[in-house]
C-alpha positions as CSV (number, residue, x, y, z in Angstrom):
1,M,190.8,116.1,-161.6
2,G,189.1,113.0,-161.4
3,C,190.2,109.9,-159.2
4,V,192.9,107.6,-159.6
5,G,192.0,105.0,-162.4
6,S,188.6,106.6,-163.3
7,S,189.8,107.5,-167.0
8,P,188.9,104.6,-169.1
9,G,191.4,101.8,-169.9
10,A,193.4,103.1,-166.7
11,G,192.0,100.7,-164.1
12,P,191.5,97.0,-163.2
13,E,188.8,95.2,-165.3
14,S,185.3,94.7,-163.9
15,G,185.9,91.2,-161.7
16,S,188.9,91.8,-161.1
17,I,191.3,92.8,-158.4
18,G,194.7,94.6,-159.9
19,N,195.7,92.3,-162.8
20,I,194.2,89.1,-161.3
21,Q,191.6,87.6,-162.8
22,E,188.4,86.5,-160.2
23,L,187.4,83.1,-160.4
24,P,183.7,82.5,-161.0
25,I,182.7,80.7,-157.6
26,E,181.2,77.1,-158.4
27,R,178.0,76.2,-155.7
28,K,179.3,73.7,-154.0
29,L,176.7,70.4,-154.0
30,D,174.9,69.3,-151.1
31,P,174.4,65.1,-151.6
32,K,170.6,66.2,-149.4
33,D,169.7,67.5,-152.9
34,F,169.7,64.5,-155.2
35,V,168.0,61.9,-152.7
36,F,164.7,61.4,-152.0
37,S,164.8,59.2,-148.9
38,N,162.3,57.6,-146.4
39,R,159.5,59.4,-147.4
40,K,155.1,58.5,-147.6
41,A,152.8,59.9,-149.5
42,E,154.3,63.1,-150.4
43,T,154.5,64.6,-154.2
44,L,158.2,65.1,-154.5
45,I,159.5,67.3,-157.6
46,K,162.9,68.1,-158.4
47,E,162.3,71.1,-161.3
48,P,164.3,71.8,-164.3
49,G,167.9,73.2,-163.7
50,S,167.7,71.2,-160.3
51,I,169.8,68.1,-161.3
52,A,171.9,69.2,-164.2
53,G,173.7,66.1,-165.1
54,Q,174.1,64.5,-161.2
55,S,173.2,61.1,-160.4
56,F,170.1,61.0,-158.3
57,N,169.1,58.2,-155.5
58,I,165.3,57.5,-154.9
59,D,165.1,55.2,-151.7
60,N,162.4,53.4,-149.6
61,C,159.6,55.4,-150.6
62,Q,156.0,54.9,-150.3
63,D,152.9,56.0,-151.8
64,C,154.8,59.0,-153.7
65,D,154.6,60.9,-156.7
66,I,158.4,61.8,-157.8
67,Y,158.9,64.0,-161.0
68,L,162.7,64.4,-161.3
69,L,161.9,66.8,-164.4
70,D,165.8,67.6,-165.6
71,Y,168.4,65.3,-167.2
72,S,170.8,63.1,-165.0
73,A,174.2,61.2,-165.2
74,A,172.4,57.7,-163.7
75,V,169.6,56.9,-161.4
76,T,168.7,54.3,-158.6
77,I,165.8,53.7,-157.6
78,D,165.2,51.4,-154.5
79,D,162.9,49.6,-152.0
80,C,159.6,51.5,-153.4
81,Q,156.2,50.8,-153.2
82,D,152.7,52.4,-154.7
83,C,154.8,55.0,-156.3
84,R,154.1,56.9,-159.4
85,I,157.5,57.9,-160.8
86,F,159.0,59.9,-163.7
87,I,162.7,60.3,-163.9
88,G,163.6,62.8,-167.4
89,P,166.7,61.9,-169.6
90,C,169.3,59.6,-168.3
91,E,172.5,59.8,-170.2
92,S,173.2,56.2,-168.9
93,S,171.9,53.4,-166.7
94,V,168.7,54.0,-164.6
95,F,168.4,51.0,-162.1
96,L,165.0,49.6,-160.8
97,R,165.9,47.0,-157.8
98,D,163.4,45.9,-155.3
99,C,159.9,47.9,-156.0
100,R,156.6,46.8,-155.9
101,K,153.7,48.2,-157.3
102,C,155.2,50.7,-158.8
103,N,153.8,53.1,-162.3
104,I,156.8,54.5,-163.8
105,I,157.5,56.9,-167.3
106,V,161.3,56.7,-167.6
107,A,163.9,58.2,-170.4
108,C,167.6,56.5,-169.9
109,Q,170.6,54.8,-172.3
110,Q,170.3,51.4,-170.5
111,L,167.1,49.9,-168.2
112,R,168.1,47.3,-165.7
113,T,165.0,45.8,-163.3
114,R,165.9,43.5,-160.3
115,D,163.7,41.8,-157.8
116,C,160.7,43.9,-159.0
117,H,156.7,42.8,-159.5
118,D,154.1,44.2,-160.8
119,I,155.3,47.2,-162.4
120,S,154.3,49.2,-165.1
121,M,156.1,51.3,-167.4
122,L,156.7,53.8,-170.2
123,L,159.8,53.7,-171.9
124,Y,162.1,55.5,-174.0
125,C,165.9,53.0,-173.4
126,G,168.7,54.6,-176.2
127,A,170.9,51.9,-176.7
128,G,171.1,48.2,-175.8
129,Q,168.2,45.3,-174.2
130,P,166.3,47.2,-171.4
131,S,167.1,44.1,-168.8
132,I,164.8,42.3,-166.7
133,E,166.4,39.9,-163.8
134,T,164.2,37.9,-161.5
135,S,161.5,40.0,-161.6
136,S,157.8,39.5,-162.4
137,L,155.0,41.7,-163.7
138,I,156.4,43.8,-165.4
139,R,154.5,45.7,-168.0
140,L,156.0,48.0,-170.9
141,G,154.8,50.8,-173.2
142,C,156.3,53.2,-175.3
143,F,157.4,56.2,-173.4
144,R,154.8,59.3,-174.0
145,F,155.6,62.3,-171.4
146,Y,155.9,66.1,-172.5
147,Y,157.2,69.3,-170.7
148,F,158.8,72.4,-172.4
149,E,162.3,71.6,-171.5
150,L,162.4,67.9,-172.3
151,Q,163.9,67.8,-175.5
152,R,166.8,70.2,-174.7
153,Q,167.2,67.9,-171.9
154,F,166.9,64.9,-174.1
155,E,170.2,66.3,-176.2
156,A,172.0,67.6,-173.2
157,A,171.9,64.1,-171.6
158,G,173.3,62.7,-175.5
159,L,169.7,61.1,-176.2
160,N,168.6,61.0,-179.8
161,P,164.7,60.5,-179.0
162,F,164.0,58.5,-182.9
163,S,166.9,55.8,-181.5
164,N,164.4,53.9,-179.4
165,Q,165.3,50.2,-178.2
166,W,162.3,49.7,-175.6
167,S,160.6,46.8,-176.9
168,N,163.8,44.7,-177.6
169,V,163.9,43.2,-174.1
170,Y,166.0,41.0,-172.4
171,D,165.2,38.5,-170.2
172,F,167.7,36.7,-167.9
173,Q,165.2,34.1,-166.7
174,A,163.2,33.6,-170.3
175,S,163.2,29.9,-169.6
176,T,161.1,29.8,-166.7
177,G,158.5,31.5,-168.7
178,P,157.4,35.1,-169.4
179,H,158.6,37.9,-167.2
180,W,156.9,40.9,-169.4
181,E,154.3,41.8,-171.1
182,F,153.5,45.2,-173.3
183,L,151.1,47.3,-172.3
184,P,147.7,47.6,-174.5
185,L,147.9,49.8,-177.0
186,D,144.5,51.3,-176.4
187,S,145.7,52.0,-172.7
188,K,146.5,55.4,-173.1
189,K,145.3,56.6,-169.5
190,A,148.1,58.3,-167.9
191,L,150.1,56.5,-165.3
192,L,151.2,59.8,-163.5
193,K,149.1,62.5,-162.3
194,P,149.1,65.6,-164.2
195,L,151.9,68.0,-163.9
196,E,149.4,70.6,-162.8
197,R,147.9,68.8,-160.1
198,A,151.4,67.8,-159.3
199,Q,152.3,71.4,-158.7
200,A,149.1,71.7,-156.5
201,E,150.4,68.9,-154.4
202,A,154.1,69.8,-153.8
203,E,155.8,72.4,-151.7
204,P,155.3,75.7,-152.7
205,H,158.9,76.7,-154.0
206,T,158.1,74.2,-156.9
207,E,155.1,75.9,-158.4
208,S,156.2,79.4,-160.4
209,Q,159.2,77.4,-162.1
210,L,156.5,74.9,-162.8
211,N,153.3,76.9,-163.5
212,S,155.9,78.0,-166.3
213,V,156.4,74.9,-167.4
214,E,152.7,74.2,-167.6
215,S,151.8,78.0,-169.6
216,K,153.8,76.9,-172.4
217,N,153.0,73.3,-173.0
218,Q,149.5,75.0,-173.3
219,C,150.4,76.5,-176.9
220,A,151.2,73.0,-178.6
221,S,148.9,70.6,-179.8
222,D,149.9,67.1,-178.4
223,P,153.1,67.6,-178.0
224,F,155.7,65.1,-177.7
225,V,159.3,64.6,-177.8
226,V,160.1,60.7,-178.1
227,P,157.6,59.2,-181.2
228,D,155.3,56.5,-179.8
229,S,155.7,53.1,-181.1
230,C,154.0,49.9,-180.9
231,G,157.0,47.8,-181.5
232,P,158.1,45.1,-184.2
233,Q,156.3,42.3,-181.9
234,R,152.8,43.7,-182.3
235,R,153.4,45.0,-185.9
236,P,149.6,45.1,-187.3
237,P,148.8,43.6,-190.4
238,G,149.3,45.7,-193.5
239,Q,151.6,46.7,-195.9
240,H,155.1,48.0,-195.0
241,V,156.9,51.6,-195.6
242,I,160.1,52.6,-194.1
243,V,161.3,56.2,-194.3
244,T,164.9,57.0,-193.8
245,I,165.8,60.5,-193.3
246,S,169.5,61.4,-193.3
247,P,172.0,62.7,-191.3
248,A,170.5,61.1,-187.9
249,S,170.9,64.4,-186.3
250,S,168.0,66.0,-188.4
251,L,165.1,66.0,-185.8
252,E,163.5,68.6,-187.6
253,Q,162.6,67.5,-190.4
254,A,161.7,64.1,-188.2
255,Y,159.1,66.0,-186.2
256,H,157.5,67.6,-189.1
257,I,156.6,64.4,-191.0
258,L,155.4,62.6,-188.2
259,Q,153.1,66.4,-187.0
260,Q,151.9,66.0,-191.2
261,I,150.8,62.6,-190.9
262,S,149.4,63.2,-187.1
263,S,145.8,62.4,-188.5
264,E,146.4,59.1,-190.4
265,I,148.3,57.9,-187.2
266,A,145.8,58.9,-184.7
267,S,143.1,57.2,-186.9
268,A,145.3,53.9,-187.3
269,E,145.7,54.1,-190.9
270,L,149.6,54.5,-190.4
271,V,151.0,53.0,-187.3
272,L,154.7,53.6,-186.0
273,V,156.1,50.1,-185.4
274,Q,159.5,51.3,-184.4
275,S,162.1,54.2,-185.0
276,R,165.7,54.0,-184.8
277,V,168.9,55.3,-185.5
278,L,171.5,53.3,-187.8
279,H,174.5,53.9,-189.2
280,A,175.5,53.4,-193.4
281,S,176.3,49.5,-192.4
282,G,173.0,49.3,-191.2
283,S,174.3,48.7,-187.5
284,S,172.4,50.0,-185.1
285,A,173.4,53.3,-182.8
286,S,174.5,51.9,-179.4
287,A,176.5,54.5,-177.8
288,N,175.6,58.4,-176.6
289,K,178.3,59.7,-179.0
290,N,176.3,58.0,-182.0
291,S,173.0,58.4,-181.3
292,N,173.3,61.9,-180.2
293,A,171.1,64.4,-181.6
294,K,173.9,67.0,-181.7
295,T,177.1,65.0,-182.7
296,S,175.4,62.5,-185.0
297,S,178.0,61.8,-187.8
298,S,177.1,62.2,-191.5
299,N,176.9,58.6,-192.4
300,S,173.8,57.7,-189.7
301,C,170.4,58.1,-190.4
302,I,167.0,58.2,-188.3
303,K,164.6,55.2,-189.7
304,L,161.0,55.2,-189.2
305,E,158.8,52.0,-190.3
306,F,155.5,52.2,-190.6
307,V,152.4,50.0,-191.4
308,Y,150.0,51.3,-193.7
309,Q,146.2,50.6,-194.4
310,N,145.5,52.0,-197.4
311,V,146.9,54.2,-200.6
312,S,145.6,57.5,-199.1
313,A,147.5,56.7,-196.1
314,L,150.6,55.8,-198.0
315,A,150.6,59.3,-199.9
316,A,150.1,61.0,-197.5
317,L,153.5,59.7,-195.7
318,E,154.6,60.5,-199.2
319,Q,153.5,63.9,-199.5
320,A,155.0,64.5,-195.9
321,C,158.3,63.5,-196.9
322,A,158.8,65.5,-199.9
323,S,158.3,68.6,-197.9
324,N,161.6,69.4,-196.3
325,V,161.8,72.1,-193.9
326,V,165.1,72.2,-193.0
327,T,167.9,72.6,-195.3
328,P,168.7,70.8,-199.3
329,S,171.2,68.7,-197.6
330,V,168.5,66.6,-195.4
331,K,168.0,63.6,-197.5
332,V,164.6,61.6,-196.7
333,S,163.7,58.9,-199.0
334,V,160.2,56.0,-198.4
335,Q,160.8,52.8,-199.2
336,Q,158.1,50.2,-199.4
337,G,158.8,46.8,-198.1
338,G,161.3,45.2,-195.7
339,N,161.5,46.3,-192.0
340,V,164.1,47.7,-190.1
341,E,165.6,44.6,-188.4
342,D,166.2,43.5,-192.2
343,E,168.1,46.5,-192.3
344,S,170.0,46.1,-189.0
345,S,171.0,42.4,-190.0
346,S,172.4,43.3,-193.4
């Protein structure tokens, strides 16, 4: 004769006491886990999963290499000097204040700098205009960085990698002279240390997870999440063409097209001027819910504006667009002439 409750279905369910279900125990957040403050000459890494959509503050750091390799709600960077900083996808604003001589790579919904000087930045800005206030010697280029979890984190932060307004800058003091400039197109040297070097210098507990990230990276050929664009202010001479991909959630198709023409892009026969997400009315997607790669409505689309130098480059682009790798419901069209600004204002 067995114990009471040992027969199938006679006892309480696993994880319960009697008829009372046990609730999962939530880990209590420690504010100290979401701050780097008063650090000097250190390598500081928050690995994937360690921030998980919380806000983060970086304050009074000098000569540090800082990597936030996770998505966040908001990030504030104050009083940093001679630092190299990576900020993973941020679902709202990154605010940079009173910083000097820093190199920064950042992906965010909105960016604002105030009282900063001598900052080089590779930027993804999903909505509105990156704002520069009482700052000087700000140098901007298009976001360029990769690790294995980055695309998933863009989705978690509600950011569409193809909705990038990094070059659409608003300078509050523009009347007193230029306070920002573009990083040279041919300057591809890294603003930050490679991740594998940073992990070797970081605290030992970060190494195992970052090794996993790096080993996966080695399987990809020049991987990217955000397409590298030159910005409409620097359109090179040549013929214009716009590729439209709908709906805007069709990221796989957009990546496929860019990968198919990678050799033409590398040789500058094709130059990506800008990538945007637009509604059917032509207006830019400017809110999280509109540009989210997961929830984009069927009446929105990705617009890729190229300049091409010869007919063979155009033919390569048209061939790439004719190859549908997703489903028949994804529509791709190629239109010669015009630019994204004309369509946005129509």
